N, C-alpha and C positions, 0 to 999 in steps of 0.2 A: 677236193678231201670234204669227207661229211666232217661234220664239228665230232661226231662220237669216235671216228678216226683217229683226227687229231687229239682230243683228251685221251683216246685209250693208246697213243703212242707217248704221251707224256708220260702216261701212269710206267709203262713197259720200261722207257727209260730210267725213270726213279727206281722201280723194282730191280733192273739189270746193277744199277752203280749203288746198292743200297748198303751191301757187302763193306762199301769203301768207308761209311761213317765216320770212321775214326779220327778223332779230333786232330788236326794239325798243331794246333795250339798250346796242348797240355804241357804243362813245363817250359814254354818258352817266353812267359812273359807276356802275353797277348792273348787277344780273344778279337773273332773277327762276327760283328753281331750284324745282321740285316733290319732294313727297316723303310718307309716307304715316305716320300716325299710328297706335299703337298695333302699332307694328314697331321694336323696341329693334335699331338697329345704333349701333356706334362712333362713326361720323360724327357722329352726334346730339351727342357731348361737343364735337367740335369745331364745330358750329353753336352752342352754347351759351356757349363760350367766345370767339367772334369769330373764329377762327382762319382760316375762309376768307375773311371781308373783309379781315384782314390780309393774307394771301398775294396775295390777287388784287389786294390797292390799291382796293377798289370795296365798295360795300356789297352784302351778299347777300341780298337778299328771299326768304323762304322763303313756299311755300302749300301747303297739305296737300290731299291727294286720297283718295280712297275706293276708284278703282279706275284699273290701267294705262291704259282706254280713256279716259279722261277727261283723262290725263296727254299722251295723243299727240294729241287735239282741240286740248288748249293750245298743245302744241306748235307744232302745225301752223298757228294763229291768230298766232302769234309772240307769245303772250302770257308762255310759259316757254320761259327757253331751255336748261335742262336738266332731267333728271329721274331721281332717285337710287332707284334698285330698282324700276324697271318692270319687270313681269313678263314675259318671252319672249313667249308668248302674244300678248299686246295689241301687243306692239310687231311681231311678226310678222302680226298682221291689220292694222296700220297700212301696214307696208312691203309688203304684197301688194296693199293698196287703191293703192297710187302713192305713199303720202308718201315725202319722200325724206328719210330717216332713219336715225340710225348707233349700233349700239352701240359703247361706247368703254371699259366695262371689264364685271367680273363683279363684282356688288353682294354677291351673298350667296349661298349655295347653302342649301338647306332642305328638304330633303324629307320631315321630319317634321313641317314647319311649314304644310303646306298637305294638306288632305284631304278627304274625305267624311263626315258622321256622319249615322249610321242611327237613327231614335228608340228609343230603350230599349223602347217598349211593343211594337215590332214582333218584337223578339227574333231578329232576323236578321242573321246573320255571315256569313266566306267562304263557309260550305259552303251557305248558303241563300239566298245572294244574289240568285238569280233569282227569288226572291219579291217583288225590287222592281219586276218589270214591273206596269205600273197605278198607280205609285206617284205623287206630286208631289214635286219636288225645287226647291230654290231653287238657284241657280247663277248666280255673277256672272262674264256672260256676254264672251267675249273676253279672258279672263284666265287666269292660272296653273292657279287652281283649275277653269276649264272646261276647260283642256286634260286635265288629271288625271282629272276625272269622265266627259270621252269615251272615255280611254283603259282607265279602270277599269271602264266599261259595255262596253266591247267585251271586255276579258278575262271577265268574268263572264258575257256573254252574254246581256246586258239590250238588248233592241232601244231604240233611242232614240225612235221614234215609239208607244212602248208606254207614255211617261212623260208628264206634265205636267211641263213645264219653266219656272219662274218665274226672271226675270233680277231678283236682289236683290245688293246688296252685302253681304259677310259679316256686318257688326253687323246687318242685316234677314233674313237668313237664321237668323240664331243667335234672334232673336225668333220668329220664324216656327215655326222646331222646338221650341220652349221654349212656344209655346201652341198647339200641335199642329195650326198650319195648315199645314204642310208634313210629309211624313213621312221628307226625307231632306235634309240642306242641304251645301253644300261652301262652302268658304271657307278663309281663311289669318291670322294673327296674332291680335289679340286676340279678332276675330268665332270663329276655329277654337277657341280656349280657351273661349268660353263655350257653342259648340255640346256640345262633349265632356261639358257639364255634363248634358245631354238624351239622350247615346247614346253609340254606338261606332263606330269607324272598321272598315272590312273588312279592309284591309291597312296594316302599320306602312311608314314612309319605307324601312329596309331592301328590304321586300319590293314595294315600288314600283320603287325601282331595280334589283331583280333583273329586274324588267319592262323595263326601259328607262325608266320613267317619270321622268325628271330632273325637277329642280324648281331654278330658278334664276333671280335677277332682275341687272338690269343697271341701267347708268347709261347714259342715251341723250340722244340730241340731234339736231337738226335740221341735215343735212350742210352746209347754207348757212352758218348759224352757226359751225359746228367748224372750216370752211375758212376764214373770215375771221377767228376767233379762237381759235387754236389755242396758244396762249400760256396764253390765260383758262382752257381748259380743262385743258391739262396741270396749271396750277396747282392749279386746283380739284381733279383727280384725285389730286394729291400729297396733298393734306389729307385724302384719303380714306384713300389707302393708309397714311397716316404713323397715322391712328385705330386704322387696323384691326391694325396690327404692334402699337401699345401696347395693344391688347386681347390677342392674340391670344398677348402675351409675358407679361402679366400683369394678367390679368381680375380685377376686384375692386370690392366695393362701393362705395367713393368714385365711381370710374367710372361704375357701374352706377345709381347714384341720378341721378345728371344724366342718363343716356341715357333711364331710366324717365319722368322729369319732362318730359322734352322730348318723349317719346313719346306724353304722356297717361296713363301706366301706373302702377298701384303697383309696389312694387319687386319682391314677389315673382312676379308675373305676368310683369313682365320679366324675373326671373332664369329662370323658365320657358320661354318664349317664346325668348332667347336661348342657351340653351342647347343648343338643337336646328340652330343655326345656323351656318354654317363661311364664312371670309373668307379668299378664297384671296388670296397673296401676289402681288404685282406678276409676279413671276417665274413662278408657278403659271399666274396672268391670261394671260400671253404664249405659255404652253407650247403646245404639239399639242393638250393636253387641252381648252382653252379656245379662247381668242382665235387662237390658232396655228391652228386648223383645226374643231375639233369644233363651237365655238359655231354656224360656218354651217350646217355638217351636219345640226346639230339642230333648229333652225330650220325647216330644209326638210323634215324630218320632222314638226316640230308644223305646216307648212304644209300638207303633202299627208293628215295626218289631217282637218283641219278642213276642206279639200276635200271627204274622202271622205266626211264627216260632214253635208255639206252646210250648213257655217258659213258658209263664201267659197267665192266662184265660181271662182277660181283661184290658183296659186300662184307665185312666181317661179323662173326656172328656178334659178337658185342666188342663195345669199342672202350671197355672200361679199362683195358691195359694198357690204352692210350692217352690217360691220364694220371700224371703223377704229381699229386699235389704236396708229394714231401717237402721237396723246395721250400715252396710256399708257407708251406706250416711253419718251417724252421723259422723264418723269420719274426713270428710272434715270439 
């Protein structure tokens, strides 16, 4: 099965169940939220303290995922009402496939925390990247790492049809790289940290940004749920914003210890990962740089890259309708 077939299959599945997005938790005193393990974010401290439950006045059930595409499917089925830190590419795949889903905030920006790692034994660097042709690569399809992989291969002139592309979540890709089962692997979070033990990257985060390869995640939710539960969504986003503000103003080991525990990481691994993350303030998120304009433009760019690469059949004319800054603005 080609990576296009697999990604298109996922998009088609999402489209078929997009009509079942009615939230299962409205009026029942609970909400289910998706998040990632091995992804240390300030909001995890609020998860641990029960701040979300207190602010929303209901039980918040947390379920962990390994990929943003799985988050999309869970939101489409109505099993999950909100997803924290969903990558923009899997969001775009879902929206392009017909899922009525919305970006609600900018969860994190992390150009250095998403990359591809080349096996050390190959001794391939940016100057010899053309030697990747014919190699085998592990990529979590439909994710931010997939988009970054496509852009990097285009930058280095490596034809996609010359590669054997295997769909693997980052932890699996790291294991495959360590075992020599693949020549390079792409991923994020703890998976990327493990990958770095077995090789080297071709570009730094700053170098990727210079090429226009941005990497950021969003909090997302089904449009129907957001429309019917705007107050709940706004309160949820306010707790996240408060946690981000606390970390931005005073990053400390007491808070990081809780974050690491909630992320399933040891303290030093969490410290290394979060040091490459940026958590924009509410005002920054509402500005033209992010939700005020650029986010929708960037999503269109991601979608068009996927179309060109043959990963999805078509993109939307515009992704402005997929951005809903209303609940976030209501937190001010």
